[in-house]
C-alpha positions as CSV (number, residue, x, y, z in Angstrom):
1,M,-89.4,-35.8,74.6
2,I,-85.7,-35.5,72.9
3,E,-85.0,-37.0,69.4
4,T,-81.9,-37.8,68.7
5,M,-79.8,-37.3,65.8
6,Q,-77.2,-38.4,63.3
7,T,-75.6,-37.3,60.0
8,A,-76.4,-38.7,56.6
9,E,-73.9,-38.1,54.3
10,W,-74.3,-39.0,50.3
11,N,-72.6,-37.8,47.2
12,C,-74.4,-36.3,44.3
13,T,-75.1,-38.4,41.5
14,K,-74.7,-35.3,39.1
15,C,-71.8,-33.3,40.7
16,G,-70.4,-35.9,42.8
17,V,-69.9,-33.5,45.9
18,T,-70.5,-35.1,49.3
19,N,-73.0,-33.8,51.1
20,R,-74.8,-33.9,54.8
21,K,-78.1,-33.5,56.0
22,L,-78.8,-34.0,59.8
23,V,-81.8,-36.9,59.9
24,K,-83.7,-38.1,62.7
25,Q,-81.9,-41.8,64.2
26,D,-84.7,-43.9,63.5
27,Q,-85.4,-42.5,59.5
28,A,-84.9,-44.8,56.6
29,Q,-85.3,-41.9,54.0
30,A,-85.2,-38.9,53.6
31,N,-85.1,-35.8,50.6
32,D,-82.4,-33.2,50.2
33,R,-81.0,-30.9,47.6
34,C,-77.2,-31.1,46.8
35,V,-75.2,-27.7,48.1
36,T,-73.7,-27.1,44.7
37,C,-75.5,-28.6,41.8
38,H,-78.7,-27.8,44.1
39,A,-80.1,-31.6,42.3
40,R,-83.0,-33.1,44.3
41,H,-82.2,-36.3,45.8
42,R,-83.8,-39.3,47.6
43,L,-81.8,-40.7,50.1
44,T,-81.8,-44.2,51.7
45,R,-79.9,-45.7,54.6
46,D,-76.4,-47.8,53.9
47,A,-74.8,-50.7,55.6
48,R,-72.8,-48.3,57.2
49,P,-74.2,-45.9,59.5
50,V,-73.2,-42.8,58.2
51,R,-73.2,-43.3,54.8
52,W,-76.5,-43.1,53.1
53,N,-77.4,-44.1,49.2
54,A,-79.1,-40.7,46.7
55,V,-81.1,-41.4,43.7
56,A,-81.9,-38.6,41.6
57,K,-84.9,-37.2,41.4
58,T,-86.3,-35.8,38.5
């Protein structure tokens, strides 16, 4: 079975850098780290298909 993937693009809430993560097409949430400052974030889908919302994890 082949799973369809898409790019989740999100902005770091600590340093403002744009990040990208490959996620499953039907995935609603994900976790990732900023490529610049390495802050952990929880990602959730936005109304726009590629753009995701990020909240820093403590």
